[in-house]
LOMIMAR-158716 format. One line per 4 residues: number of its first residue (from 1); their letters; for each residue x, y, z of N, C-alpha, C. Coordinates in pm, whole numbers, plus 50000, padded with zeros to 5 digits. Layout:
NUM	a	X:Y:Z:X:Y:Z:X:Y:Z | ... $
//
This chain:
1	mkfl	26035:39546:14654:25977:39612:14770:25910:39510:14864 | 25841:39413:14805:25776:39308:14885:25881:39231:14965 | 25996:39205:14903:26105:39134:14969:26152:39211:15092 | 26169:39344:15076:26214:39428:15187:26111:39430:15300 $
5	nlni	25983:39440:15264:25877:39441:15366:25876:39310:15445 | 25897:39198:15377:25900:39069:15445:26016:39062:15542 | 26133:39114:15502:26249:39114:15591:26224:39198:15715 | 26168:39318:15696:26142:39407:15809:26038:39345:15902 $
9	kyag	25934:39288:15844:25830:39224:15923:25887:39107:16004 | 25965:39023:15939:26022:38908:16007:26123:38952:16114 | 26208:39049:16080:26307:39100:16177:26236:39160:16298 | 26130:39236:16275:26055:39295:16385:25997:39190:16478 $
13	riil	25947:39083:16420:25890:38974:16501:25997:38908:16587 | 26112:38883:16527:26223:38820:16602:26269:38914:16713 | 26283:39043:16682:26331:39140:16782:26232:39149:16898 | 26104:39157:16869:26003:39163:16976:26005:39038:17064 $
17	twtf	26012:38922:17000:26013:38796:17074:26140:38785:17158 | 26253:38819:17100:26382:38813:17168:26382:38905:17290 | 26333:39028:17272:26330:39125:17381:26238:39078:17493 | 26123:39025:17458:26029:38975:17559:26093:38865:17643 $
21	fnll	26153:38766:17577:26213:38655:17652:26335:38700:17732 | 26414:38792:17678:26529:38843:17751:26484:38915:17878 | 26381:38997:17866:26326:39067:17982:26270:38968:18084 | 26194:38873:18037:26133:38772:18124:26240:38691:18198 $
25	lnvv	26341:38644:18127:26445:38561:18190:26528:38641:18290 | 26549:38769:18263:26622:38852:18359:26541:38875:18486 | 26410:38896:18472:26323:38909:18589:26323:38778:18670 | 26313:38666:18600:26318:38535:18666:26452:38520:18739 $
29	gllv	26561:38559:18676:26692:38550:18740:26700:38632:18868 | 26646:38753:18864:26644:38837:18985:26561:38773:19097 | 26443:38723:19061:26355:38662:19161:26413:38535:19220 | 26469:38449:19135:26527:38324:19184:26646:38353:19275 $
33	tkll	26730:38449:19238:26844:38485:19321:26797:38532:19459 | 26693:38613:19460:26641:38662:19588:26581:38549:19671 | 26507:38459:19608:26443:38349:19681:26545:38248:19735 | 26651:38222:19657:26749:38123:19699:26839:38173:19812 $
37	nkae	26862:38303:19815:26954:38355:19916:26908:38493:19962 | 26808:38495:20046:26754:38622:20095:26857:38698:20179 | 26943:38625:20250:27040:38689:20340:27142:38773:20263 | 27195:38720:20154:27300:38790:20081:27250:38867:19960 $
41	yspl	27122:38858:19931:27068:38929:19815:27070:39079:19841 | 27125:39153:19747:27123:39299:19760:27032:39354:19650 | 26933:39435:19688:26841:39488:19588:26912:39583:19491 | 26849:39606:19377:26906:39696:19278:26913:39837:19336 $
45	vsit	27026:39901:19318:27042:40039:19364:26963:40132:19273 | 26972:40108:19144:26900:40187:19045:26842:40093:18940 | 26710:40080:18937:26645:39991:18840:26679:40035:18698 | 26685:40166:18676:26715:40217:18542:26855:40176:18500 $
49	kefi	26956:40200:18583:27096:40171:18546:27127:40022:18545 | 27071:39948:18637:27109:39808:18654:27017:39709:18581 | 26902:39756:18535:26810:39663:18469:26761:39715:18334 | 26702:39833:18332:26640:39884:18210:26744:39919:18103 $
53	ipii	26848:39993:18140:26949:40032:18041:27021:39911:17981 | 27063:39810:18062:27123:39691:18000:27029:39619:17903 | 26900:39609:17935:26805:39544:17844:26795:39624:17714 | 26790:39756:17725:26784:39841:17605:26910:39825:17522 $
57	iqtv	27025:39828:17587:27153:39812:17514:27156:39678:17442 | 27118:39571:17511:27118:39438:17449:27021:39432:17332 | 26903:39491:17346:26804:39489:17239:26852:39569:17118 | 26912:39685:17142:26965:39766:17031:27076:39691:16959 $
61	lfsv	27168:39630:17034:27276:39553:16972:27221:39436:16890 | 27124:39364:16948:27063:39252:16876:26996:39301:16748 | 26923:39411:16756:26851:39466:16640:26947:39510:16530 | 27053:39580:16568:27152:39626:16470:27219:39508:16401 $
65	clia	27258:39408:16480:27321:39288:16421:27225:39215:16328 | 27100:39203:16368:27000:39133:16286:26976:39206:16154 | 26959:39336:16161:26933:39415:16039:27055:39415:15948 | 27175:39430:16005:27297:39425:15925:27314:39288:15859 $
69	aykw	27281:39183:15932:27292:39047:15878:27196:39028:15761 | 27075:39081:15771:26979:39073:15660:27035:39141:15535 | 27106:39250:15557:27158:39325:15443:27276:39256:15376 | 27367:39200:15458:27493:39153:15401:27515:39002:15402 $
73	lknk	27444:38928:15480:27471:38785:15491:27399:38709:15381 | 27472:38623:15314:27411:38545:15206:27338:38421:15258 | 27393:38357:15359:27328:38239:15415:27226:38286:15518 | 27101:38292:15477:26994:38349:15560:26963:38265:15684 $
77	rfip	27007:38145:15684:26980:38055:15796:27044:38102:15927 | 27157:38171:15916:27232:38211:16034:27206:38355:16077 | 27115:38424:16009:27092:38566:16038:27065:38595:16185 | 26971:38527:16251:26945:38561:16392:27064:38537:16485 $
81	yifv	27156:38452:16444:27268:38415:16531:27391:38504:16513 | 27381:38605:16428:27493:38698:16409:27522:38773:16538 | 27418:38805:16613:27438:38872:16741:27522:38785:16835 | 27495:38656:16838:27571:38564:16923:27717:38563:16878 $
85	afqf	27740:38559:16748:27877:38562:16694:27945:38694:16729 | 27871:38804:16717:27924:38936:16751:27965:38941:16898 | 27876:38895:16987:27907:38894:17130:28026:38803:17160 | 28031:38688:17094:28144:38596:17112:28275:38669:17081 $
89	lvfh	28278:38739:16970:28398:38811:16928:28433:38924:17026 | 28337:39008:17058:28362:39123:17146:28401:39077:17286 | 28328:38979:17340:28360:38929:17475:28503:38878:17481 | 28544:38803:17379:28679:38746:17381:28786:38852:17361 $
93	iiff	28758:38952:17280:28855:39063:17264:28874:39132:17398 | 28765:39163:17466:28774:39228:17597:28850:39139:17695 | 28817:39011:17696:28883:38918:17788:29033:38913:17764 | 29073:38894:17639:29217:38878:17610:29294:39009:17624 $
97	lnlk	29231:39123:17598:29300:39252:17615:29330:39283:17761 | 29254:39225:17851:29272:39254:17993:29343:39143:18070 | 29392:39042:18000:29468:38937:18067:29610:38983:18094 | 29657:38955:18211:29794:38987:18250:29860:38858:18298 $
101	vnhg	29989:38845:18268:30063:38728:18314:30162:38775:18421 | 30136:38734:18544:30222:38766:18656:30196:38660:18762 | 30285:38562:18770:30264:38447:18858:30131:38380:18825 | 30108:38357:18699:29983:38301:18651:29909:38400:18562 $
105	ihfv	29799:38358:18507:29720:38444:18419:29605:38503:18499 | 29590:38636:18492:29487:38706:18566:29414:38805:18475 | 29285:38822:18501:29208:38927:18435:29219:39049:18525 | 29276:39157:18474:29297:39277:18554:29242:39398:18479 $
109	stfn	29156:39471:18547:29096:39589:18487:29045:39680:18597 | 28961:39776:18558:28894:39862:18654:28744:39861:18622 | 28665:39905:18718:28521:39911:18695:28485:40016:18590 | 28571:40114:18569:28545:40219:18469:28592:40181:18329 $
113	nlgv	28660:40070:18315:28708:40024:18185:28588:40000:18093 | 28597:40049:17968:28486:40032:17873:28451:39886:17851 | 28551:39800:17848:28527:39657:17829:28449:39596:17944 | 28487:39628:18067:28417:39576:18184:28275:39631:18189 $
117	ryls	28259:39758:18154:28124:39815:18150:28039:39749:18043 | 28100:39718:17928:28028:39648:17822:27984:39508:17869 | 28078:39435:17930:28045:39302:17982:27936:39310:18088 | 27941:39411:18171:27841:39428:18276:27703:39457:18216 $
121	ncge	27697:39542:18116:27570:39574:18051:27515:39459:17968 | 27601:39367:17929:27557:39251:17850:27547:39125:17935 | 27562:39140:18065:27546:39026:18156:27399:38995:18178 | 27373:38879:18233:27235:38833:18251:27211:38793:18396 $
125	ylvd	27098:38835:18450:27063:38800:18588:27035:38651:18604 | 26992:38586:18499:26970:38441:18507:27102:38368:18531 | 27208:38416:18467:27341:38358:18485:27393:38388:18625 | 27351:38501:18681:27399:38541:18814:27359:38444:18925 $
129	ilyl	27262:38359:18901:27223:38258:19000:27344:38172:19037 | 27431:38150:18941:27551:38070:18963:27641:38129:19072 | 27640:38262:19087:27723:38326:19189:27688:38281:19329 | 27565:38237:19350:27525:38190:19482:27603:38066:19523 $
133	yfpi	27637:37983:19426:27704:37857:19454:27853:37860:19423 | 27892:37941:19326:28033:37953:19285:28068:38101:19272 | 28086:38169:19385:28113:38313:19378:28250:38343:19318 | 28262:38461:19263:28391:38506:19211:28455:38592:19318 $
137	ngsf	28570:38548:19366:28645:38624:19466:28756:38700:19395 | 28806:38802:19462:28915:38878:19404:28929:39014:19468 | 29005:39101:19402:29025:39238:19450:28930:39330:19375 | 28835:39386:19448:28735:39473:19386:28723:39604:19464 $
141	engl	28833:39652:19519:28831:39776:19596:28905:39885:19523 | 28867:40010:19555:28930:40129:19494:28923:40126:19342 | 28814:40075:19288:28794:40076:19143:28863:39961:19071 | 28941:39880:19141:29012:39768:19079:28915:39652:19054 $
145	fmpd	28929:39589:18940:28847:39473:18907:28942:39360:18870 | 28973:39274:18968:29070:39168:18947:29023:39039:19014 | 28947:38955:18940:28906:38825:18995:29028:38737:19024 | 29018:38656:19129:29129:38567:19165:29156:38461:19058 $
149	nagt	29050:38410:18998:29064:38299:18904:29011:38342:18767 | 29099:38354:18669:29060:38397:18534:28966:38295:18468 | 28985:38168:18499:28900:38064:18442:28756:38073:18491 | 28739:38093:18622:28605:38109:18679:28539:38235:18623 $
153	fyih	28616:38343:18616:28564:38467:18558:28519:38444:18413 | 28601:38373:18336:28568:38345:18196:28436:38267:18186 | 28420:38166:18270:28297:38086:18266:28176:38172:18302 | 28185:38252:18407:28073:38334:18453:28038:38446:18356 $
157	will	28138:38525:18317:28112:38649:18245:28117:38634:18093 | 28185:38533:18043:28199:38519:17897:28118:38399:17847 | 28160:38280:17884:28103:38157:17829:27953:38143:17855 | 27911:38157:17979:27770:38136:18011:27679:38242:17948 $
161	nivy	27729:38363:17933:27649:38466:17866:27635:38438:17717 | 27738:38384:17656:27729:38346:17514:27630:38231:17497 | 27638:38132:17587:27542:38021:17583:27400:38073:17604 | 27384:38167:17698:27252:38227:17723:27199:38294:17595 $
165	yfal	27283:38375:17529:27238:38445:17408:27203:38347:17295 | 27279:38239:17284:27248:38140:17181:27112:38075:17210 | 27092:38032:17334:26966:37967:17371:26849:38065:17357 | 26868:38188:17399:26764:38290:17387:26726:38314:17242 $
169	twis	26824:38322:17155:26798:38344:17013:26728:38223:16952 | 26773:38105:16984:26712:37983:16930:26564:37975:16970 | 26537:37999:17100:26399:37996:17149:26316:38105:17081 | 26372:38224:17068:26301:38336:17006:26263:38307:16862 $
173	vkva	26353:38247:16786:26324:38213:16646:26211:38112:16640 | 26218:38009:16723:26114:37905:16724:25977:37962:16763 | 25975:38041:16871:25849:38096:16920:25792:38198:16821 | 25878:38282:16762:25831:38381:16665:25767:38311:16545 $
177	klif	25826:38202:16499:25768:38127:16388:25632:38070:16426 | 25622:38023:16550:25497:37962:16596:25387:38067:16617 | 25420:38175:16684:25321:38277:16716:25278:38359:16595 | 25377:38399:16515:25349:38490:16404:25334:38419:16270 $
181	kdkt	25293:38295:16274:25280:38218:16151:25173:38283:16062 | 25213:38317:15938:25119:38379:15844:25025:38275:15788 | 24899:38315:15773:24801:38224:15716:24819:38213:15565 | 24861:38321:15503:24889:38317:15359:25039:38322:15340 $
185	kpet	25092:38222:15276:25236:38214:15256:25274:38283:15126 | 25367:38377:15127:25416:38435:15002:25504:38334:14928 | 25542:38369:14810:25628:38280:14733:25757:38258:14809 | 25803:38133:14808:25920:38099:14890:26047:38166:14843 $
189	nnlv	26056:38200:14715:26180:38264:14670:26187:38410:14714 | 26075:38467:14759:26075:38603:14809:26085:38611:14959 | 26057:38503:15028:26053:38504:15172:26190:38469:15230 | 26237:38554:15317:26363:38526:15385:26330:38496:15529 $
193	eaeg	26339:38370:15564:26315:38328:15701:26438:38254:15750 | 26478:38285:15867:26592:38214:15925:26544:38083:15981 | 26620:37982:15958:26590:37850:16013:26666:37834:16142 | 26598:37788:16248:26665:37771:16379:26718:37635:16395 $
//
């Protein structure tokens, strides 16, 4: 029972820290985007749909992955990073399922596609700063979602978000260990702590 309590306590600390930093970095991303390009910045149409719901979805996914990893993963060192591995897998499945070959390789989908909606809800405003300097062009009318360059789309929507989640998780593990350091250490064979 003590072992289970330690896992829940540690998981809760990581989840709280991860959520705080994810929220903070997304707010910073929104502010920096607005400051760098006031002319082209478009405010959020719905704060709930465009900001709060994606943060909740990301936190729930992170929490589920973390708790599942505690239950089934033997190498406890990688537990916090299971979410990053999960996102890596899901992002790439979505990317490859929507690739079409017609005079080159193109990502072709619609805005209503579950995969595109998933990618949109798991996107980060901090990464969106890149759009100011390297925008993604393409066909985005009548519900069509077809970036001109699949490589640029991959870097913006897949690769950089995976790097963001890895860095966010690494920072969260380090900060959680620092902030929530217990004054009394339980026996090491009972304590499951992920090493960052």
